[in-house]
C-alpha positions in Angstrom: -54.9 55.2 154.8 -56.1 52.1 152.9 -53.7 52.8 150.1 -50.8 53.1 152.6 -51.8 49.8 154.2 -52.1 48.2 150.8 -48.7 49.3 149.7 -47.2 48.2 153.0 -48.9 44.8 152.6 -47.5 44.4 149.1 -44.0 45.2 150.4 -44.3 42.6 153.2 -45.6 40.0 150.7 -42.7 40.7 148.4 -40.2 40.4 151.3 -41.8 37.1 152.4 -41.7 35.7 148.8 -38.0 36.7 148.5 -37.3 34.9 151.8 -39.2 31.8 150.8 -37.3 31.6 147.5 -34.0 31.9 149.4 -35.1 29.1 151.8 -36.2 27.0 148.8 -32.9 27.5 147.1 -31.1 26.5 150.3 -33.2 23.4 150.8 -32.8 22.4 147.2 -29.0 22.8 147.5 -29.2 20.2 150.3 -30.9 17.6 148.2 -28.4 14.8 147.5 -27.4 14.5 143.9 -25.9 11.0 144.0 -27.0 7.6 145.2 -30.2 5.6 144.5 -33.5 5.8 146.3 -34.7 2.3 147.3 -38.5 2.1 147.2 -40.4 -1.0 148.5 -44.1 -1.2 148.0 -46.2 -4.0 149.6 -49.5 -4.4 147.8 -50.6 -7.6 149.5 -53.4 -5.6 151.2 -54.7 -4.3 147.8 -58.0 -6.0 148.4 -58.4 -3.6 151.3 -57.4 -0.7 149.1 -54.3 -0.3 151.2 -50.7 0.0 149.9 -47.6 0.1 152.2 -44.5 2.1 151.1 -41.0 2.1 152.5 -38.2 4.2 151.1 -34.5 4.6 151.9 -33.3 7.9 150.6 -29.7 9.2 150.4 -29.2 12.3 152.5 -26.7 14.7 154.0 -26.9 16.3 157.4 -28.9 19.5 157.6 -32.2 20.9 156.4 -34.1 18.6 154.0 -37.5 18.7 152.3 -39.3 15.8 150.8 -42.2 16.3 148.4 -45.1 14.2 147.2 -45.7 14.4 143.4 -48.3 17.1 142.7 -48.4 17.7 138.9 -49.0 14.3 137.3 -48.3 14.0 133.5 -51.4 13.5 131.5 -53.8 14.7 134.2 -53.2 18.4 133.4 -53.7 19.6 137.0 -52.1 19.4 140.5 -53.9 16.2 141.3 -51.4 14.2 143.3 -53.6 12.5 145.9 -51.7 13.9 148.9 -54.7 13.4 151.2 -54.5 9.7 150.7 -51.0 9.6 152.2 -51.4 8.4 155.8 -49.2 7.0 158.7 -46.1 9.0 157.7 -42.9 8.4 159.7 -39.3 9.5 158.9 -36.3 8.0 160.7 -32.6 7.3 160.4 -30.8 4.3 161.8 -34.0 3.5 163.8 -34.2 6.9 165.4 -37.4 8.9 164.5 -37.0 12.3 162.9 -39.6 15.0 163.6 -41.1 16.5 160.5 -43.4 19.5 159.7 -45.6 20.0 156.7 -45.1 23.2 154.8 -47.8 25.7 155.8 -48.5 26.8 152.2 -47.5 23.8 150.1 -49.3 20.8 151.5 -47.1 18.5 149.4 -43.8 19.4 151.2 -42.4 18.0 154.4 -39.5 19.7 156.2 -37.1 18.2 158.7 -33.5 18.1 159.9 -31.2 15.2 159.0 -29.0 14.6 162.0 -25.2 14.7 161.9 -23.6 11.6 160.6 -26.7 10.3 158.8 -26.2 9.5 155.1 -29.7 8.2 154.5 -33.2 8.4 155.9 -36.1 5.9 156.0 -39.6 6.9 155.1 -42.7 4.8 155.7 -46.3 5.6 155.0 -49.5 4.0 153.6 -51.5 5.0 150.6 -55.2 4.5 151.0 -57.1 4.1 147.7 -60.4 6.0 147.4 -63.4 3.8 148.0 -65.5 5.6 145.4 -64.6 7.8 142.4 -65.1 11.5 142.8 -63.8 12.5 139.3 -63.5 10.1 136.4 -60.7 12.0 134.8 -58.2 12.2 137.7 -56.3 9.0 138.6 -55.7 9.9 142.3 -59.5 10.4 142.8 -60.3 6.9 141.4 -60.6 3.6 143.0 -57.3 1.8 142.3 -58.2 -1.6 143.6 -61.0 -4.2 143.9 -61.1 -7.6 145.5 -59.5 -9.2 142.4 -57.3 -6.5 140.8 -55.3 -3.4 141.4 -53.4 -0.6 139.6 -50.3 0.8 141.2 -49.3 4.3 140.2 -45.8 4.9 141.6 -46.4 8.6 142.1 -48.9 7.7 144.8 -46.4 5.7 147.0 -43.3 7.8 147.0 -41.7 11.0 148.3 -38.6 12.5 146.8 -36.1 15.3 147.6 -37.2 18.8 146.7 -35.0 20.2 143.9 -34.1 16.9 142.3 -34.7 16.7 138.6 -37.0 13.7 137.9 -34.8 12.4 135.0 -31.6 12.5 137.2 -32.9 10.8 140.3 -32.3 7.0 140.3 -34.8 4.7 142.0 -34.7 1.0 142.6 -38.2 -0.2 143.2 -39.6 -3.5 144.4 -43.2 -4.7 144.7 -45.0 -7.4 146.6 -48.2 -8.5 145.0 -51.0 -10.5 146.7 -50.6 -14.3 146.7 -51.1 -16.0 143.3 -51.7 -12.6 141.5 -50.0 -11.9 138.3 -48.7 -8.5 137.1 -47.7 -6.4 134.1 -45.6 -3.2 133.7 -43.2 -1.5 131.3 -40.5 -1.9 133.9 -38.0 -4.7 133.6 -37.7 -7.1 136.5 -34.3 -7.9 137.9 -35.4 -10.8 140.1 -38.6 -12.4 141.4 -39.3 -14.6 144.4 -42.3 -15.5 146.5 -44.6 -12.7 145.1 -41.9 -10.0 145.4 -40.5 -8.4 142.3 -37.3 -6.3 142.3 -37.2 -4.0 139.2 -34.1 -2.7 137.5 -33.0 0.8 138.6 -34.6 3.6 136.6 -35.0 7.3 136.8 -37.8 8.7 138.9 -39.3 10.0 135.6 -39.3 6.5 134.1 -40.7 4.9 137.3 -43.7 7.3 137.5 -44.3 6.8 133.8 -44.5 3.0 134.3 -47.6 1.9 136.3 -48.1 -1.7 137.4 -51.4 -3.7 136.9 -51.9 -6.8 138.9 -54.8 -9.2 139.4 -56.0 -12.7 140.4 -57.6 -13.2 137.0 -55.0 -12.2 134.5 -54.2 -12.7 130.8 -51.4 -11.4 128.5 -51.7 -11.5 124.7 -49.0 -10.8 122.3 -50.4 -8.5 119.6 -47.3 -8.7 117.3 -45.9 -12.2 117.8 -42.5 -12.8 116.4 -41.8 -9.1 115.9 -39.9 -6.4 117.6 -40.8 -4.4 119.6 -43.4 -6.3 121.6 -46.9 -5.0 121.9 -48.7 -6.8 124.7 -52.3 -6.6 125.7 -52.6 -7.3 129.4 -56.0 -7.9 131.0 -56.9 -8.1 134.7 -60.6 -8.7 135.6 -62.9 -9.2 138.4 -63.9 -12.6 136.9 -62.2 -15.2 134.7 -65.1 -15.0 132.2 -64.3 -11.3 131.5 -60.9 -12.3 130.0 -62.5 -14.1 127.1 -62.0 -11.3 124.6 -64.2 -11.5 121.5 -62.2 -12.7 118.5 -63.2 -9.7 116.4 -62.0 -7.2 119.0 -58.7 -9.1 119.3 -58.2 -9.1 115.6 -58.8 -5.4 115.4 -56.3 -4.7 118.2 -53.7 -6.7 116.5 -53.9 -4.2 113.6 -53.4 -1.2 115.8 -49.6 -1.2 116.0 -49.3 -1.3 112.2 -51.9 1.3 111.5 -50.4 3.7 114.1 -46.9 3.2 112.8 -48.0 3.7 109.2 -48.9 7.3 110.2 -46.6 8.2 113.0 -43.5 6.2 112.2 -41.8 3.6 114.5 -42.7 3.8 118.1 -40.5 5.7 120.6 -40.6 2.8 123.0 -38.6 -0.4 123.6 -41.9 -2.4 124.1 -45.4 -1.4 124.7 -47.9 -2.8 127.3 -51.6 -2.0 127.3 -52.8 -2.4 130.9 -56.5 -2.9 130.7 -58.5 -3.4 133.9 -62.0 -4.9 133.6 -64.2 -4.0 136.5 -67.6 -2.4 137.3 -66.1 -1.1 140.6 -63.8 1.3 138.9 -64.6 4.2 136.5 -63.9 4.4 132.8 -60.5 5.9 132.5 -57.4 6.1 130.4 -54.0 7.6 131.2 -51.1 7.7 128.7 -47.5 6.6 129.4 -44.5 6.3 127.1 -44.4 2.5 127.1 -47.8 1.6 128.4 -51.3 2.9 129.1 -53.5 2.7 132.2 -56.9 1.8 130.9 -60.0 0.9 132.9 -63.4 -0.2 131.6 -66.4 -2.2 132.7 -66.1 -5.9 133.5 -67.9 -7.2 130.4 -66.6 -4.7 127.9 -64.6 -7.3 125.9 -67.3 -10.0 125.9 -70.6 -8.2 125.5 -71.2 -6.4 122.2 -73.5 -3.8 123.8 -70.7 -2.9 126.3 -68.0 -2.5 123.7 -69.0 0.7 121.9 -67.5 3.1 124.5 -64.3 1.1 124.3 -63.8 1.7 120.6 -61.4 4.7 120.7 -59.8 4.2 124.2 -56.8 2.1 123.4 -56.1 3.9 120.0 -56.3 7.2 121.9 -53.8 6.2 124.6 -51.5 4.5 122.2 -51.4 7.6 120.0 -50.3 9.5 123.1 -47.0 7.5 123.1 -46.1 9.7 120.1 -48.2 12.8 120.7 -48.0 13.8 124.4 -45.1 11.6 125.6 -42.6 12.0 122.8 -43.7 15.3 121.3 -44.9 17.4 124.2 -45.9 21.0 124.5 -43.1 23.0 126.1 -45.4 24.1 128.9 -46.0 20.5 129.9 -42.4 19.3 129.7 -41.5 20.2 133.3 -38.4 19.1 135.2 -40.2 17.5 138.2 -43.7 17.0 139.6 -43.9 20.2 141.6 -43.4 22.7 138.8 -46.8 24.0 137.5 -47.7 23.0 134.0 -48.9 25.3 131.3 -51.7 23.6 129.3 -52.6 26.1 126.5 -51.6 23.6 123.8 -53.9 20.8 124.9 -55.9 21.2 121.6 -52.8 19.6 120.1 -51.8 17.2 122.9 -55.4 16.0 123.4 -57.2 17.3 120.3 -54.9 15.7 117.7 -54.9 12.5 119.8 -58.7 12.5 119.9 -58.7 12.8 116.2 -56.4 9.8 115.7 -58.1 7.9 118.5 -61.4 7.8 116.6 -59.7 7.6 113.1 -57.5 4.6 114.2 -60.5 3.0 116.0 -62.3 3.0 112.6 -59.2 2.1 110.5 -58.6 -1.1 112.6 -62.3 -2.1 112.5 -63.1 -1.6 116.2 -65.6 1.0 115.1 -67.7 0.9 111.9 -67.9 3.8 109.4 -71.3 4.5 110.9 -69.9 4.6 114.4 -67.2 7.1 113.2 -69.8 9.4 111.7 -72.1 9.1 114.8 -69.3 9.9 117.1 -68.5 13.1 115.2 -72.1 14.0 115.0 -72.7 13.6 118.7 -69.6 15.6 119.7 -70.2 18.4 117.2 -73.9 18.8 118.3 -72.8 18.9 122.0 -70.3 21.6 121.2 -72.8 23.5 119.1 -75.4 23.5 121.9 -73.0 24.8 124.6 -73.8 28.2 125.9 -70.3 28.5 127.5 -68.7 29.1 124.1 -70.3 32.6 124.1 -67.9 33.8 126.8 -64.8 31.7 126.6 -62.5 30.6 123.9 -61.3 27.0 123.2 -57.8 28.0 124.4 -59.2 29.1 127.7 -60.7 25.6 128.3 -57.1 24.3 127.8 -55.5 27.0 130.0 -58.0 26.4 132.7 -58.1 22.6 132.4 -57.0 22.2 136.0 -60.2 24.0 137.1 -62.5 22.3 134.7 -61.3 18.8 135.4 -62.0 19.2 139.0 -65.5 20.6 138.4 -68.8 18.7 138.6 -70.7 18.0 135.5 -73.5 20.4 136.6 -73.5 23.7 134.8 -71.2 22.2 132.2 -73.2 23.9 129.3 -72.5 27.3 130.8 -69.0 26.5 131.9 -67.8 24.5 128.9 -66.2 21.2 129.5 -62.9 19.7 128.3 -63.7 20.9 124.8 -60.1 20.8 123.6 -60.7 17.1 123.0 -63.7 17.1 120.7 -63.3 20.6 119.3 -59.6 19.9 118.7 -60.8 16.8 116.7 -62.9 19.1 114.5 -60.0 21.5 114.0 -57.7 18.8 112.8 -60.5 17.3 110.6 -60.8 20.7 108.9 -57.0 20.9 108.6 -57.0 17.6 106.9 -59.6 18.8 104.4 -57.5 22.0 103.7 -54.4 19.9 103.1 -56.3 17.6 100.7 -57.8 20.6 98.8 -54.5 22.6 98.6 -52.5 19.6 97.4 -55.3 18.3 95.2 -55.4 15.1 97.2 -51.6 14.4 97.1 -51.3 14.9 100.9 -53.4 14.5 104.0 -53.1 15.2 107.7 -51.3 11.9 108.0 -48.3 13.6 106.2 -48.3 16.4 108.8 -48.6 13.8 111.7 -45.7 11.8 110.3 -43.4 14.8 110.1 -44.5 15.9 113.5 -44.3 12.6 115.4 -41.6 10.5 113.7 -38.0 10.5 114.8 -34.9 8.4 115.3 -35.5 7.8 119.0 -36.7 4.3 119.6 -36.8 4.6 123.4 -38.6 7.0 125.7 -37.5 10.6 125.1 -39.2 14.0 125.0 -39.1 16.6 122.2 -41.0 19.8 123.3 -42.8 22.0 120.8 -44.5 25.4 120.7 -47.4 27.0 118.8 -44.9 28.3 116.2 -43.5 24.8 115.7 -47.0 23.6 114.8 -47.6 26.4 112.4 -44.2 25.8 110.7 -44.8 22.0 110.4 -48.2 22.6 108.9 -46.8 25.1 106.4 -44.1 22.6 105.4 -46.9 20.1 104.7 -48.6 22.7 102.5 -48.3 26.4 102.3 -51.3 28.1 103.8 -52.1 30.8 106.4 -52.2 28.3 109.2 -51.5 30.9 111.9 -54.7 32.8 111.1 -56.6 29.5 110.7 -55.5 28.3 114.2 -55.8 31.7 115.9 -59.4 32.1 114.7 -60.5 28.6 115.9 -58.4 28.3 119.1 -57.9 31.8 120.5 -61.1 33.6 119.4 -64.6 33.2 120.9 -66.8 31.5 118.3 -70.5 31.0 118.3 -70.3 27.6 116.6 -67.7 24.8 116.5 -65.7 24.4 113.3 -67.9 22.3 111.0 -66.2 23.2 107.7 -64.2 20.0 107.7 -67.3 17.9 107.9 -69.0 19.8 105.2 -65.9 19.8 102.9 -65.8 16.1 103.3 -69.3 15.6 101.9 -71.5 15.5 105.0 -73.6 17.8 107.2 -75.0 17.8 110.7 -78.7 17.3 111.0 -81.2 16.1 113.7 -83.9 13.5 113.5 -86.2 11.6 115.9 -84.0 8.5 115.6 -81.5 8.0 118.5 -77.9 7.4 117.4 -75.6 4.6 118.2 -73.3 6.9 120.1 -75.6 9.5 121.5 -77.9 7.7 124.1 -81.6 8.6 124.3 -82.0 11.8 126.2 -83.4 15.3 126.2 -80.3 17.3 125.5 -81.2 18.4 122.0 -84.9 18.6 122.5 -85.9 20.2 125.8 -82.3 21.1 126.6 -82.1 18.9 129.7 -79.7 16.4 131.1 -81.6 14.2 133.5 -80.3 11.5 135.8 -82.3 8.3 135.9 -84.2 9.4 139.1 -85.4 12.6 137.4 -82.8 15.0 139.0 -81.7 17.7 136.6 -77.9 17.7 136.0 -77.7 20.4 133.4 -79.8 22.9 131.5 -78.8 24.2 128.1 -78.8 28.0 128.1 -81.5 29.3 125.7 -83.2 26.0 125.3 -86.9 25.4 126.1 -86.2 24.1 129.6 -84.0 27.1 130.4 -86.7 29.5 129.1 -89.3 27.7 131.3 -87.2 28.3 134.4 -85.9 24.8 135.2 -82.6 24.6 137.0 -79.8 22.3 138.0 -80.6 20.2 141.1 -84.4 20.3 140.7 -86.1 16.9 140.5 -88.9 16.0 138.1 -91.7 14.3 140.0 -94.5 14.2 137.5 -95.3 14.8 133.8 -98.7 16.1 132.8 -100.1 14.9 136.1 -98.6 11.4 136.0 -95.6 10.0 137.9 -92.2 10.7 136.2 -90.3 8.0 134.3 -87.8 8.5 131.5 -89.9 6.5 129.2 -93.0 8.6 129.9 -91.1 11.8 129.3 -89.8 10.4 126.0 -93.4 9.7 124.9 -94.5 13.2 125.8 -91.6 14.8 124.0 -92.2 12.6 120.9 -95.9 13.7 120.9 -95.0 17.4 121.2 -94.8 17.8 117.5 -98.6 17.4 117.2 -99.7 18.2 120.7 -100.3 22.0 121.0 -100.3 22.0 124.8 -97.1 22.8 126.7 -95.4 20.0 128.7 -96.3 20.3 132.3 -93.8 19.2 134.9 -94.1 19.0 138.7 -90.6 19.6 140.1 -89.2 19.4 143.6 -86.7 22.2 144.5 -85.4 21.6 148.0 -88.4 21.5 150.3 -90.7 23.2 147.7 -92.7 22.0 144.7 -93.4 23.9 141.5 -95.4 23.4 138.4 -93.4 24.4 135.3 -94.8 24.5 131.8 -92.3 24.0 128.9 -93.5 25.4 125.6 -91.8 22.9 123.3 -93.1 21.3 120.1 -90.1 20.0 118.3 -90.3 16.3 119.1 -87.3 14.2 119.8 -84.0 15.3 118.3 -80.8 13.4 117.9 -77.7 14.4 115.9 -76.5 12.5 112.8 -74.2 13.2 109.8 -76.2 13.2 106.6 -74.6 12.7 103.2 -74.2 15.7 100.9 -74.3 14.1 97.4 -73.1 17.3 95.7 -69.6 16.7 97.2 -67.2 13.7 97.2 -67.3 11.5 100.2 -63.8 12.3 101.7 -64.8 11.4 105.2 -64.9 7.8 104.2 -61.4 8.0 102.9 -60.2 9.5 106.2 -60.9 6.1 107.9 -59.5 3.8 105.2 -56.7 1.5 106.3 -53.2 2.9 105.6 -51.6 -0.6 105.9 -51.2 -2.5 102.6 -53.1 -5.7 102.5 -51.0 -8.8 103.1 -50.8 -11.2 100.1 
């Protein structure tokens, strides 16, 4: 009987799916193909984290469906912040239209356009999150503070279902708070009294062109007197934060030349770095064709101690203009923002970009050679101590990125994190060493990158690629069994990350008691613990001493060897463990209960570093040498 019911259920599901597809095709057919959407956004309430949107959308009588952008380019998941859309109303000629949300697709709104109506008016508010719930997803981030705001157009618009993003014309206008300045890749048609009307563009271009605005604002031309323009735009929570240190500015002025020396001329008409400086937003970067949405702490550009995490951010997002926006995996080159993306090639999209983000950061002098080596050491050690790699491949972290990006950091060492970034970097570093070896130094990965990313298009355009295209381009750089090389590192489960590139380049990964400049003091590589400042355990490395002792996520360390917990005290105890034969005794709180747990560990403090192998040439140092000839 269960089999019969199951078969019947399958039949009914199939029948419903067919009906829904038929309805969707009918609704899509009613989407207007001509005319221009007029979008007006009032950001004068940005201080209250409130944005007001009004649209006039061409329509024809009959059934119509509007959708809110779901799959946002660069975020690799259906992260459109639909829950932040409030106060929605739809009308025509002043008469309200009753709408109904789709029962299975929360991003779709259905209604009937009355006879004689050739347009509809849509009004709603977008409420920015007050706190960040995920540092990687734009829609989950704070988008405004009292003194600055970042407007992402996908958060403040609806568009007709079935319309291709590149074919749908939009004329957008924006009102900014009084006396605030702004920057965007869009061209303004006219401005008056704080209101800017932009030239009409496609929906694709609009969503790809965020606007940064702020009370304390500064724009710096990084390539004065040259075409195209490269502008560094700063918005901050204080005027002091705009005083960028001269050495940082000089390094950033080198970035366009160093990038173009590898990738070829940019596929943009101009490029705007949009850098928000605030302690009330989270560290973040999102790529666009002609700009990047970057967010860091308020004092990042003025305090040397705050600058280290900023080293590869702008080089990474700038590289994405070539790799990710221009050359894009076929599975990510979707027609609109409702079509699901396939992200199996993120080890190229993000991994190759991660490689050039840190390489360019070093080549322009934002990061020292020591920083470059410490960055690689920290990321390699993190990957090598991750238990999740025992059950899932690197490719699976890419395919399942939409799940991983929405996950909490807890259990990360069993789940694996966004490893296609750092492990992708190591794969490309190894590919560079192979190219150098096989060509006897005549070519490097830069030659592949140039062939892959250069082109005649000097304005935004998209050229999709596949796995086979990558293999072919690598083989054109130098003949080698690249398919087996990539298959074994990307698609197979491997116990250790690829370290052959590091070793071939004259270095090796080792651990010492000295903290590194990139890896902050912690207990990840000693006890196998990630601890928050209050003693709460965020992660436990599988197989490490803490795991064997029975510690778990969410427990809170109250005392160490009978004394009150503090991070400094635990560091002292771990450091003495090399000579102290007694186990480390922790009193931990687990919910309403307390436990005494003994950790049998005697390895002292351990931090990863790259150590020179003098038996081999130092190729790693050549990787980060400038590729721009010195000016006379």
